[in-house]
Backbone as CSV, one residue per row, in Angstrom:
resi,resn,N_x,N_y,N_z,CA_x,CA_y,CA_z,C_x,C_y,C_z
1,UNK,0.844,-1.189,0.000,0.000,0.000,0.000,0.879,1.238,0.000
2,UNK,0.464,2.250,-0.731,1.212,3.500,-0.823,1.172,4.236,0.511
3,UNK,2.288,4.870,0.892,2.390,5.604,2.149,2.764,7.048,1.866
4,UNK,2.244,7.992,2.645,2.657,9.389,2.526,3.637,9.704,3.640
5,UNK,4.435,10.741,3.434,5.350,11.210,4.469,4.530,12.007,5.476
6,UNK,4.134,11.356,6.552,3.188,11.924,7.510,3.644,13.269,8.052
7,UNK,4.905,13.400,8.408,5.388,14.635,9.023,5.414,15.814,8.067
8,UNK,5.369,15.544,6.798,5.438,16.611,5.793,4.135,17.414,5.699
9,UNK,3.017,16.797,6.059,1.712,17.411,5.826,1.039,17.841,7.127
10,UNK,0.526,19.070,7.129,-0.205,19.565,8.295,-1.636,19.045,8.292
11,UNK,-2.181,18.834,7.107,-3.559,18.360,6.976,-3.782,17.852,5.560
12,UNK,-4.941,17.270,5.367,-5.302,16.768,4.053,-6.802,16.857,3.853
13,UNK,-7.224,16.532,2.658,-8.644,16.524,2.314,-8.968,15.212,1.617
14,UNK,-10.092,14.619,1.980,-10.618,13.470,1.265,-11.898,13.954,0.613
15,UNK,-11.920,13.961,-0.701,-13.077,14.412,-1.466,-13.847,13.190,-1.927
16,UNK,-15.086,13.094,-1.487,-15.907,11.929,-1.796,-16.878,12.276,-2.915
17,UNK,-16.954,11.386,-3.896,-17.888,11.589,-4.995,-18.403,10.240,-5.487
18,UNK,-19.570,10.272,-6.067,-20.087,9.072,-6.721,-19.969,9.191,-8.232
19,UNK,-19.186,10.176,-8.681,-18.995,10.373,-10.111,-18.054,9.329,-10.677
20,UNK,-18.244,9.010,-11.944,-17.302,8.123,-12.608,-16.044,8.919,-12.932
21,UNK,-14.862,8.355,-12.704,-13.643,9.120,-12.930,-13.275,9.311,-14.396
22,UNK,-13.970,8.648,-15.304,-13.669,8.789,-16.733,-14.420,10.001,-17.261
23,UNK,-13.669,11.092,-17.456,-14.331,12.334,-17.845,-13.911,12.758,-19.243
24,UNK,-14.780,13.490,-19.889,-14.503,14.089,-21.176,-14.186,15.556,-20.908
25,UNK,-13.007,16.000,-21.296,-12.575,17.367,-21.015,-13.561,18.382,-21.592
26,UNK,-14.199,18.056,-22.709,-15.123,18.995,-23.335,-16.457,19.091,-22.592
27,UNK,-16.786,18.068,-21.791,-18.062,18.061,-21.057,-17.792,17.815,-19.580
28,UNK,-17.287,18.844,-18.906,-16.934,18.674,-17.497,-18.149,18.630,-16.589
29,UNK,-19.148,19.435,-16.916,-20.318,19.506,-16.046,-21.350,18.500,-16.525
30,UNK,-21.577,17.486,-15.717,-22.583,16.477,-16.024,-23.436,16.296,-14.777
31,UNK,-24.335,15.357,-14.809,-25.137,15.064,-13.611,-24.249,14.667,-12.449
32,UNK,-23.101,14.081,-12.754,-22.201,13.606,-11.706,-21.317,14.719,-11.145
33,UNK,-21.262,15.857,-11.796,-20.549,17.046,-11.319,-19.079,16.802,-11.015
34,UNK,-18.362,16.204,-11.959,-16.931,16.001,-11.793,-16.211,17.342,-11.729
35,UNK,-16.829,18.402,-12.252,-16.210,19.728,-12.200,-16.023,20.216,-10.764
36,UNK,-16.871,19.767,-9.841,-16.717,20.155,-8.435,-15.406,19.593,-7.888
37,UNK,-15.089,18.361,-8.254,-13.834,17.744,-7.807,-12.647,18.539,-8.329
38,UNK,-12.694,18.940,-9.594,-11.593,19.701,-10.179,-11.419,21.041,-9.482
39,UNK,-12.521,21.740,-9.238,-12.447,23.024,-8.529,-11.926,22.825,-7.106
40,UNK,-12.348,21.737,-6.475,-11.910,21.458,-5.109,-10.404,21.219,-5.063
41,UNK,-9.862,20.500,-6.038,-8.414,20.265,-6.074,-7.647,21.570,-6.239
42,UNK,-8.164,22.465,-7.057,-7.532,23.774,-7.211,-7.568,24.515,-5.876
43,UNK,-8.702,24.456,-5.173,-8.825,25.131,-3.869,-7.894,24.518,-2.827
44,UNK,-7.700,23.201,-2.862,-6.833,22.533,-1.893,-5.390,23.008,-2.041
45,UNK,-4.886,23.012,-3.260,-3.462,23.242,-3.477,-3.084,24.685,-3.801
46,UNK,-4.034,25.493,-4.277,-3.690,26.839,-4.739,-4.578,27.917,-4.112
47,UNK,-4.450,28.151,-2.810,-5.234,29.233,-2.208,-4.688,30.604,-2.614
48,UNK,-3.500,30.637,-3.176,-2.863,31.850,-3.672,-2.162,31.515,-4.975
49,UNK,-1.249,32.363,-5.413,-0.594,32.118,-6.702,0.330,30.903,-6.712
50,UNK,0.838,30.493,-5.529,1.726,29.338,-5.478,1.089,28.190,-4.714
51,UNK,1.494,27.004,-5.060,0.965,25.776,-4.488,1.319,25.644,-3.004
52,UNK,0.373,25.108,-2.216,0.671,24.733,-0.836,1.447,23.423,-0.870
53,UNK,2.470,23.315,-0.048,3.274,22.099,-0.039,3.056,21.241,1.197
54,UNK,2.208,21.693,2.138,2.005,20.928,3.372,0.620,20.303,3.447
55,UNK,0.030,20.042,2.284,-1.319,19.484,2.220,-1.364,18.409,1.129
56,UNK,-2.272,17.459,1.268,-2.483,16.465,0.226,-3.985,16.285,0.042
57,UNK,-4.358,15.668,-1.058,-5.777,15.426,-1.323,-5.957,14.006,-1.844
58,UNK,-7.022,13.398,-1.396,-7.428,12.081,-1.880,-8.833,12.239,-2.450
59,UNK,-9.026,11.731,-3.644,-10.348,11.748,-4.261,-10.825,10.310,-4.322
60,UNK,-11.942,10.033,-3.685,-12.529,8.694,-3.711,-13.751,8.720,-4.616
61,UNK,-13.675,7.958,-5.699,-14.804,7.806,-6.615,-15.487,6.487,-6.297
62,UNK,-16.752,6.540,-5.970,-17.512,5.301,-5.771,-18.744,5.323,-6.679
63,UNK,-18.523,5.189,-7.981,-19.671,5.177,-8.880,-20.503,3.923,-8.673
64,UNK,-21.798,4.066,-8.765,-22.679,2.918,-8.574,-22.398,1.862,-9.634
65,UNK,-22.336,0.609,-9.199,-22.132,-0.550,-10.062,-20.777,-0.546,-10.767
66,UNK,-19.807,0.220,-10.247,-18.455,0.221,-10.804,-17.470,0.033,-9.670
67,UNK,-16.277,-0.426,-10.006,-15.212,-0.599,-9.016,-14.774,0.791,-8.542
68,UNK,-14.623,0.989,-7.229,-14.178,2.297,-6.747,-12.734,2.581,-7.167
69,UNK,-12.436,3.857,-7.293,-11.087,4.307,-7.627,-10.732,5.433,-6.675
70,UNK,-9.535,5.368,-6.109,-9.056,6.428,-5.235,-7.809,7.032,-5.859
71,UNK,-7.757,8.348,-5.878,-6.624,9.072,-6.447,-5.944,9.853,-5.340
72,UNK,-4.621,9.802,-5.295,-3.845,10.519,-4.292,-3.062,11.634,-4.974
73,UNK,-3.349,12.875,-4.576,-2.652,14.045,-5.091,-1.748,14.598,-4.000
74,UNK,-0.470,14.740,-4.299,0.472,15.381,-3.389,1.070,16.576,-4.137
75,UNK,1.698,17.503,-3.432,2.296,18.650,-4.121,3.298,18.242,-5.203
76,UNK,3.970,17.114,-5.002,4.992,16.684,-5.959,4.443,16.359,-7.342
77,UNK,3.177,16.044,-7.437,2.641,15.652,-8.745,1.867,16.776,-9.427
78,UNK,1.892,17.962,-8.843,1.202,19.110,-9.445,2.192,20.238,-9.693
79,UNK,1.851,21.119,-10.617,2.763,22.218,-10.935,2.836,23.217,-9.786
80,UNK,3.954,23.909,-9.701,4.175,24.895,-8.639,3.247,26.099,-8.820
81,UNK,2.984,26.467,-10.059,2.139,27.628,-10.346,0.669,27.245,-10.254
82,UNK,-0.125,28.247,-9.955,-1.559,28.025,-9.795,-2.193,27.580,-11.110
83,UNK,-3.050,26.581,-11.018,-3.817,26.109,-12.168,-5.176,26.782,-12.078
84,UNK,-5.388,27.779,-12.919,-6.628,28.545,-12.803,-7.695,28.104,-13.787
85,UNK,-7.277,27.523,-14.878,-8.264,27.124,-15.861,-8.704,25.695,-15.597
86,UNK,-9.995,25.505,-15.549,-10.529,24.198,-15.203,-10.145,23.135,-16.227
87,UNK,-10.075,23.494,-17.489,-9.712,22.492,-18.492,-8.261,22.054,-18.307
88,UNK,-7.394,22.958,-17.863,-6.011,22.566,-17.577,-5.984,21.563,-16.435
89,UNK,-6.808,21.804,-15.413,-6.866,20.881,-14.288,-7.459,19.545,-14.749
90,UNK,-8.402,19.593,-15.648,-9.002,18.359,-16.159,-7.961,17.521,-16.899
91,UNK,-7.094,18.187,-17.653,-6.046,17.458,-18.356,-5.098,16.824,-17.347
92,UNK,-4.751,17.565,-16.286,-3.889,17.026,-15.229,-4.571,15.826,-14.572
93,UNK,-5.866,15.947,-14.377,-6.653,14.887,-13.762,-6.626,13.630,-14.634
94,UNK,-6.768,13.820,-15.925,-6.709,12.691,-16.847,-5.323,12.060,-16.846
95,UNK,-4.271,12.876,-16.691,-2.920,12.333,-16.578,-2.826,11.407,-15.367
96,UNK,-3.443,11.834,-14.264,-3.442,11.003,-13.060,-4.124,9.668,-13.354
97,UNK,-5.249,9.728,-14.024,-5.972,8.500,-14.339,-5.179,7.610,-15.293
98,UNK,-4.294,8.207,-16.053,-3.426,7.427,-16.940,-2.149,6.992,-16.228
99,UNK,-2.176,7.075,-14.878,-1.090,6.598,-14.026,0.216,7.355,-14.208
100,UNK,0.126,8.657,-14.420,1.326,9.475,-14.507,1.449,10.316,-13.241
101,UNK,2.615,10.379,-12.669,3.015,11.243,-11.556,2.235,11.035,-10.265
102,UNK,0.945,11.308,-10.204,0.180,11.088,-8.972,-0.216,9.611,-8.897
103,UNK,-0.787,9.216,-7.786,-1.074,7.794,-7.556,-2.538,7.462,-7.797
104,UNK,-2.767,6.356,-8.473,-4.106,5.802,-8.657,-4.164,4.527,-7.831
105,UNK,-5.172,4.420,-6.989,-5.334,3.238,-6.135,-6.644,2.552,-6.515
106,UNK,-6.630,1.690,-7.539,-7.866,1.041,-7.969,-8.384,0.083,-6.908
107,UNK,-9.694,0.031,-6.803,-10.326,-0.887,-5.865,-10.383,-0.379,-4.437
108,UNK,-9.795,0.778,-4.170,-9.851,1.368,-2.822,-11.074,2.275,-2.760
109,UNK,-12.037,1.889,-1.947,-13.249,2.675,-1.775,-13.153,3.582,-0.558
110,UNK,-14.273,4.163,-0.200,-14.335,5.156,0.873,-13.841,4.607,2.206
111,UNK,-14.383,3.479,2.658,-14.001,2.953,3.972,-12.556,2.479,3.992
112,UNK,-12.087,1.920,2.882,-10.688,1.515,2.808,-9.769,2.743,2.861
113,UNK,-10.193,3.824,2.197,-9.402,5.059,2.224,-9.357,5.651,3.635
114,UNK,-10.469,5.590,4.342,-10.506,6.083,5.735,-9.521,5.292,6.592
115,UNK,-9.540,3.969,6.461,-8.626,3.139,7.244,-7.167,3.363,6.833
116,UNK,-6.940,3.590,5.557,-5.603,3.883,5.071,-5.085,5.176,5.717
117,UNK,-5.923,6.188,5.781,-5.542,7.463,6.397,-5.235,7.295,7.878
118,UNK,-6.047,6.522,8.553,-5.782,6.242,9.966,-4.444,5.522,10.132
119,UNK,-4.158,4.588,9.248,-2.889,3.876,9.293,-1.699,4.792,9.061
120,UNK,-1.911,5.885,8.323,-0.852,6.870,8.089,-0.694,7.821,9.268
121,UNK,-1.597,7.721,10.267,-1.507,8.599,11.436,-2.385,9.828,11.370
122,UNK,-3.300,9.872,10.408,-4.196,11.023,10.281,-5.538,10.734,10.939
123,UNK,-6.227,11.786,11.312,-7.509,11.710,11.985,-8.610,12.176,11.018
124,UNK,-9.412,11.269,10.453,-10.496,11.698,9.561,-11.562,12.497,10.313
125,UNK,-11.953,13.613,9.730,-12.976,14.505,10.293,-13.986,14.779,9.184
126,UNK,-15.208,14.312,9.353,-16.242,14.519,8.340,-16.864,15.893,8.538
127,UNK,-16.967,16.652,7.457,-17.599,17.967,7.512,-18.970,17.891,6.852
128,UNK,-19.986,18.157,7.653,-21.383,18.134,7.195,-22.099,19.358,7.747
129,UNK,-23.201,19.707,7.139,-23.978,20.840,7.647,-24.565,20.553,9.028
130,UNK,-24.849,19.288,9.315,-25.509,18.944,10.583,-24.559,18.256,11.568
131,UNK,-23.299,18.694,11.593,-22.350,18.117,12.534,-22.230,18.963,13.789
132,UNK,-21.341,18.541,14.691,-21.055,19.318,15.890,-20.319,20.594,15.484
133,UNK,-20.364,21.636,16.315,-19.660,22.878,15.972,-18.148,22.653,15.807
134,UNK,-17.619,23.204,14.758,-16.186,23.109,14.452,-15.392,23.958,15.440
135,UNK,-14.304,23.410,15.961,-13.449,24.162,16.880,-12.023,24.176,16.325
136,UNK,-11.285,25.261,16.559,-9.911,25.354,16.047,-8.975,24.259,16.569
137,UNK,-9.301,23.639,17.689,-8.429,22.581,18.225,-8.316,21.388,17.263
138,UNK,-9.293,21.225,16.388,-9.272,20.140,15.395,-8.052,20.277,14.486
139,UNK,-7.623,21.511,14.236,-6.524,21.769,13.317,-5.201,21.169,13.786
140,UNK,-5.068,20.925,15.080,-3.809,20.413,15.631,-3.792,18.886,15.763
141,UNK,-4.814,18.210,15.258,-4.943,16.766,15.463,-4.638,15.950,14.206
142,UNK,-3.766,16.433,13.331,-3.432,15.746,12.078,-4.697,15.347,11.312
143,UNK,-5.576,16.334,11.040,-6.842,15.973,10.415,-6.758,15.772,8.901
144,UNK,-7.634,14.925,8.425,-7.977,14.854,7.012,-9.457,15.181,6.970
145,UNK,-9.787,16.284,6.312,-11.169,16.748,6.258,-11.895,16.023,5.132
146,UNK,-12.935,15.308,5.495,-13.716,14.514,4.550,-14.902,15.369,4.101
147,UNK,-14.944,15.635,2.801,-15.955,16.541,2.252,-16.619,15.873,1.058
148,UNK,-17.924,15.973,0.990,-18.643,15.490,-0.180,-18.555,16.494,-1.306
149,UNK,-18.593,16.007,-2.517,-18.595,16.921,-3.659,-20.013,16.980,-4.219
150,UNK,-20.416,15.954,-4.945,-21.786,15.961,-5.476,-22.787,15.304,-4.530
151,UNK,-22.289,14.559,-3.536,-23.145,13.950,-2.504,-22.387,14.004,-1.180
152,UNK,-23.108,13.939,-0.066,-22.454,13.901,1.236,-21.721,12.578,1.419
153,UNK,-20.598,12.609,2.137,-19.893,11.349,2.386,-20.657,10.484,3.380
154,UNK,-20.488,9.172,3.312,-21.116,8.295,4.305,-20.588,8.621,5.711
155,UNK,-21.433,8.442,6.704,-21.035,8.729,8.085,-21.024,7.444,8.905
156,UNK,-20.378,7.530,10.043,-20.305,6.425,10.983,-20.162,7.013,12.376
157,UNK,-20.647,6.331,13.407,-20.486,6.852,14.764,-19.028,6.887,15.221
158,UNK,-18.139,6.194,14.503,-16.736,6.126,14.901,-15.914,7.329,14.436
159,UNK,-16.484,8.147,13.551,-15.799,9.343,13.068,-16.680,10.541,13.381
160,UNK,-16.097,11.530,14.055,-16.850,12.736,14.403,-17.213,13.521,13.149
161,UNK,-18.433,14.050,13.132,-18.880,14.950,12.071,-18.967,16.350,12.652
162,UNK,-18.405,17.307,11.925,-18.410,18.700,12.368,-19.040,19.575,11.304
163,UNK,-19.471,20.752,11.734,-20.101,21.713,10.840,-19.411,23.058,10.974
164,UNK,-19.290,23.759,9.869,-18.725,25.108,9.895,-19.801,26.162,10.140
165,UNK,-21.026,25.738,10.354,-22.109,26.679,10.641,-23.402,26.256,9.989
166,UNK,-24.410,27.052,10.194,-25.740,26.707,9.672,-25.908,27.004,8.196
167,UNK,-25.007,27.794,7.646,-25.085,28.140,6.235,-24.566,26.986,5.387
168,UNK,-25.183,26.800,4.240,-24.727,25.778,3.311,-23.619,26.376,2.447
169,UNK,-22.435,25.763,2.481,-21.287,26.265,1.738,-20.947,25.336,0.585
170,UNK,-20.336,25.915,-0.445,-19.805,25.111,-1.531,-18.567,24.356,-1.035
171,UNK,-18.264,23.249,-1.650,-17.090,22.468,-1.293,-15.836,23.335,-1.316
172,UNK,-15.699,24.146,-2.344,-14.504,24.994,-2.474,-14.433,26.047,-1.372
173,UNK,-15.574,26.545,-0.920,-15.580,27.523,0.171,-15.116,26.881,1.475
174,UNK,-15.538,25.663,1.734,-15.119,24.943,2.936,-13.602,24.740,2.908
175,UNK,-13.076,24.302,1.777,-11.634,24.084,1.642,-10.880,25.389,1.827
176,UNK,-11.349,26.451,1.189,-10.677,27.751,1.307,-10.655,28.226,2.755
177,UNK,-11.749,28.035,3.469,-11.832,28.452,4.873,-10.812,27.680,5.729
178,UNK,-10.751,26.381,5.544,-9.820,25.559,6.331,-8.371,25.915,6.004
179,UNK,-8.058,26.073,4.722,-6.699,26.461,4.353,-6.345,27.829,4.922
180,UNK,-7.299,28.739,4.940,-7.065,30.069,5.515,-6.758,29.958,7.009
181,UNK,-7.487,29.101,7.718,-7.208,28.895,9.137,-5.775,28.402,9.335
182,UNK,-5.341,27.488,8.493,-3.970,26.982,8.598,-2.953,28.072,8.287
183,UNK,-3.209,28.831,7.248,-2.263,29.887,6.875,-2.174,30.956,7.968
184,UNK,-3.309,31.292,8.570,-3.313,32.296,9.644,-2.636,31.774,10.905
185,UNK,-2.857,30.514,11.217,-2.314,29.940,12.446,-0.863,29.494,12.324
186,UNK,-0.382,29.320,11.073,0.984,28.834,10.883,1.996,29.745,11.584
187,UNK,1.811,31.058,11.438,2.751,31.988,12.073,2.617,31.963,13.597
188,UNK,1.415,31.764,14.109,1.195,31.700,15.566,1.822,30.432,16.126
189,UNK,1.652,29.282,15.424,2.150,27.998,15.904,3.682,27.941,15.873
190,UNK,4.294,28.680,14.934,5.752,28.598,14.810,6.480,29.450,15.853
191,UNK,5.754,30.233,16.629,6.380,31.076,17.660,6.803,30.262,18.853
């Protein structure tokens, strides 16, 4: 099983979708909303003009009646400069699916990915509208924030669900907020 360098990353994101990972660059927006995943990846790694290097992202695809596919994105497999155009990100995404640079983990579904993250020393935290109130102390617990893209991720009593408030936010807004908290706290924590 593939392993990440645990100490290198302050946090991560697990993006859950039921979309099929085989996308047509010309038709990004479909009923499955694969475009949300692409926008979310841009939000994870590029909150500013340069890539964040202390974060990783896992995309779990669990299309109905198909074998699940999990994709692992680390800073090493993405360009240093911000990817602003969605079609450029889609091409990068297709490169990943063609087993270039980033990791493809076929047959790894949502629950297997959760256990894999725990084995790496990370603490999965599900973000839902109806979770417990989010507290900044979560940021210090090696979290991987589990976020739904086109559907909410499955829940379990063994993983805490938290909410950023009563307002319904886009996936990219949730990611941007969490990354901002890390960027703001990084200088405080390093003192």
